[in-house]
Steps between C-alpha positions, in 0.01 A plus 500: 500500500755760399698463184726702273445391143519683171223396262668346200475704180515167318178352634291358220788449257504169318776243546625587152522870587688423821778344291589852390526641853852577627641597836829543681655185645627665818356740758560864403348796689197649326651849525810391308285332235296817461818704456633262235184481292441875526843564348442227244171656388668840469775354281247321282312825445827649380538213254837380627632197310867401488675419175731200473805716570326672792416160648870410490588829670232442764639154571842649571347756736306232684808291576728794581590458871573873540162641394231588754178307561298794365673482162455123486131530589440734208702268277285204603186698424619585150593139434169368633295738285692393190373152582670250269680171554842665507415743781313228689815286503709798612266565794489129580880485511516813714263343751744217560738739677283803581561647847211502745446872441435437129331161496138622544542755220660240272216255568244761396699575186516129421123470536437800276738371233334157509156653452629707209631189327180303556285787377686486169479121474138427594176672409380523861511789745751440779399600855722584796417452869691733731454345843760569764581133562518374142443143389582256223363225274148640500491530879497806725692526826315592819578527868253416775489575873284289732495475879329328791160623614599593858866563414588183688805301390453227243505144626721251319213313336357830374827590329510159333136532391559845351805388304330185373180680394682787328728270302205284396262781409749720316634198316146401402454851361808443278688748716822490698596576860828692490537571869307436821618677815336376819533735799360469853147609414505595133629388163634667187447317174657573160333310218415491130157428354355530150395849397134567593493228766228568762710560811212632709321166491830311522600648836147504642473128422850430634428675831164325536664161443775564756249627755316170494792371708465757773403859425849650500535709182362852471277576203692827464783471250700702250582410140714725284681495167640852532754483782703265715351413838755498781506389865518868596185573302334193648562629853332829411197312366487276809511802731210660312302175515563470875379854562186451290412174676603588858777241502835524678785611277751236392864508393 
């Protein structure tokens, strides 16, 4: 079995501790997250905090249609670090109309401002998960790639079995299937499961169950919470699998 899986830094945390774990709701590239939090840490070291008047000035800058994205990104950082209810509402309102080029940055600023507020309100350390795919409501988003064992096309009953089993098992785990893409001989799954859920055993058990009805699924699969899996990437993985197992290439 091959698998891409980052070991969770939260393993062993109690249910109570997990209540203070926060993450981004939407997928944002890890590189962009690293850039944001690096700048944020630098500003914090410099002790930047906006006064009430400076917050008002920053709000005007943020909603000025003429100013560049770079200026607005720095403005969002300063607001987020200030971290009070007023700046949180400003960022929240900005997100309602933020252009696509600014939305990821604004989401990170919103998360940072929220954590700042909670840190002042509760006597518990707040933790942040920076996965590339995000998550919400105590669940982390993952993508999975599975394919047939000989790269043969799925039969209709196999597609129905896969969909039924995934919906049942992920639902039983208190998770959610967001998207299931069935292709000729592989599938791409986007789903949410509780933080720290044992995905290794989940997919091994799922494949074993499906293979009781005709050994058609490969035990090689990919799980990731760092990047989007695409049909183009799937074709690359299928080509590699075919070469390693002396199978004819497929399209």
